[in-house]
N, C-alpha and C positions, 0 to 999 in steps of 0.2 A: 571226359570226352566220350567214353563208352555209354555213360548214362544219358548224356545228351543225345547221342545217336539213337539209343533205344527209344527214348521219349519221342524224338522226331519221327522215327519209324512207326511207332504206335499211332501217333496223331495222323500221319499221312495215310496209313492203312485204313484207318476209320474214315477219313474224309474221302479218300480216293475211291473206296468201294462201298460207301454208304447206301447208295441206291441199289446196287447189286445185292447187298446183304439184306435188304428189306424183305426179300422173299426167300432168303437162304435158309437152309438147314445148317446144322453144325458142320457137316462135311463141306458143303459149298462155301460157307464162311471161312473155313480153314484154307480152302483152295484159293479163294479170292484174296484173302489177306496175305497168303504166301506170295501170290503173284505180285501184288502191289508192293509188298515189303521187299521182294527180290529186285523189283525194278529200281527201287530207291537205294537199297543198302546191300545188294548182293546176297550171299548165302546167310549171313547173320540177319539181315533184314527179312529174308524169307521165313526164317525160324520165328522171329518175333512176330511178323505179320500173320503167319499161320496160326500161332497161339492166340493172338488177339482176335483174329477173324473167327476162330472156332468158338471162343467165349462169346462174342457178339452174336454169332449165329445161333448158338444154344439159347441165348436170352430172347431171341426173336422167334424162336420155333413155337408154333401154335400147337397146343396140345390136341391130340386126336379126339378128346372128349368134346372139344369146342366144335370140330368139324362134324362130328356125328350128331351133335345137337341141332344142327341146322336142318330144318324140314326140307325134304326132297319134293314136296307136292306144291310148292309155291309157284304161282304163275310167273313167267319170265317177261321181262321188259326188253323190248328190242331198242337198241340205240345204234346210231351209225358211227359214233366215235369208238375207238379202240378202248377196251377196258384194260388198263395197264397198272401193274403194281407201282405204288408210290405216287399215283396221280388220283385226284378226287373223282368221285362218280359225278356224272352230269346231274343237274338239279332235278330233272324229271324222274330220276330213279328214286323209288321209295326204299329206304332202309329200315330194317326192323332189328330189335335187340336179339342177340343169341340167347335162347332160354338158359338161364342159370349162369350167364357169363356177361356181366354188365360192362366189361371192358371191351367188348366186341359187338359190332352190328353186322348184319349181313343183307345181301340182296341177291336176286337171281337176274342176271343180265345176259341176254343173248344165249340163253339156255345154259349158262354156267353160274354156279354159286360163287359168290365172292364175299370175303370177310373184310370189313372196313373198320377204321377207327371212328368211333361215334362222333367225336367233337369236329373232326375235319372232313369226314367222309372219304378219307384217303384209303385206297385199296391196300390192304395188307397182304392178302393171299387170294389167288384165284384157284378154286378147286376144280380140277379137271375130272 
């Protein structure tokens, strides 16, 4: 019973907060996981969800070296749509590879640098 509850809580924490975790750091992942787990399984769920959320958040954290590799002098593209984490960039936005990091692309949109997944053009992080 306890194992079944733990597995259910882990799955629910990951599914319920997946979009929120996309931009999370480890701390935000733990906080979101604990909240989702607590909603489902009370105090035990909060502990399990917090642990899982922290692990997922750590895995999604973008290294500072990637952020500092993105040139600041790129021209910005103006789009009227909101640029949101977990949504693809509009087709008119040109993305470029992050120098030295083939798993990331970037673009400068509305005067903000964004890191995107190359294959899907999905925004991973908006750099303020």
